[in-house]
N, C-alpha and C positions, 0 to 999 in steps of 0.2 A: 535517399533514406525514406522508407515508407512506414516505419514504426512511429505511431503517435507519441509514445512516451519519449523516444529518442528526440523527436522534434521539440517536445516540451523542454527537455533537458538542454537542448541546443539553443533555446530561446526563440525558435521559429514559430511556436504555437504558444499563446498565453495560457497561464494557469494561475490559480489563486494559491500561491506557495505559502506554506506555513513553516517550512524548515528546509534548509539546504546546507550541506557540507561537501567535502571533497568526494564522498562516495555515495551519498544519498540525497534524494529530494523528496519532500512530502508536500502534497497539495490536496485541496478539496476536490472531492468527486463531483463531476458535472451532473450526475444523476443521483443525488443523495438519497439513501434509504433510511437515514436517521438524522437527528439534529446535528450530530457530528459524524461525518463520513468523509474520511480522507484516505489517501493512498500513500504508502511509503514505497518508494521505487529506487532501486539501485541505478546509478548513472551508467554502469556497464551493462550492455544489452545481454540479457539471458532470456531466452524465449519462454521456457517453462521450468517448473520445479524439476522435471525430468532431466534437464540439462545441467543441473548443479552437480558439483563434485565435492569431495572432502575439502578441497582447497577453498571452497566457498562457505565453509561453516562460519567463519568470522563475519562474512557479509550478511548472512541470514540472521546471525545473532545481533548484529548492529541494527538490522531492520526491526527486529522484535523489540529490542531495547528502546529504539527511537519511538516506536509506536506507544510503548508504555509511558515514556517521558512526555509525549504530546498529550496523551490521554490525561495524565496527571496535571499538566499545565492548564488543560481545559476543564478540570474539575470532575473528570469521569472516573478517576482511579477508585474512589470510595464506592459510588453507586454501581460501578461496573461498566465494562465495555467489551466488545467482541473484536477479535482479529480473525481474518480469513484470507487464506491463499486458495485461489482456484487454479486447477491445473487441467488445461485443455477444454475444448468446447463443451463437452457434456457436463462438465462441472461449472460452466458459466464463464470461463475465461474468454474475453472478447478482444483484449489487447495482448498480443503474444510477446510480452516483456514482463517478467515476474514483478508482482506488486502485492503488497500486503494491505488489505482493506482494514480500516480501523473505524468502528462504529460505536456510538454511545449517545446517551441522552434520551433513551426510551427503553422500555422493557423488551428484551429479546425473547423470542419463542424457540422451541425445539420440537421437532427438527426444523432447520432453517428454511427448507423449501426446495 
């Protein structure tokens, strides 16, 4: 297994987990770009958003709802937070296992860069 996130899910690589259930794991990003910067990751390996099918709609919905719940738990629901999916290298995806970035705790700018 060469996927970093699959190794985290398997417990082979440590991560600062903030949430885990039977289909998702969430952990702090090792290179945070905001005071709150975590990743919501499905436990099933899916390389990119391009690899999702209609059968995955519930999974993606669960990822987004979990991101919102964590942001609320951490007090960022009122001031605001950003969620980001990157797809492929030009968009900034460096780990090819889909993941949702959740950032909060500072003012975000647009365009993001």
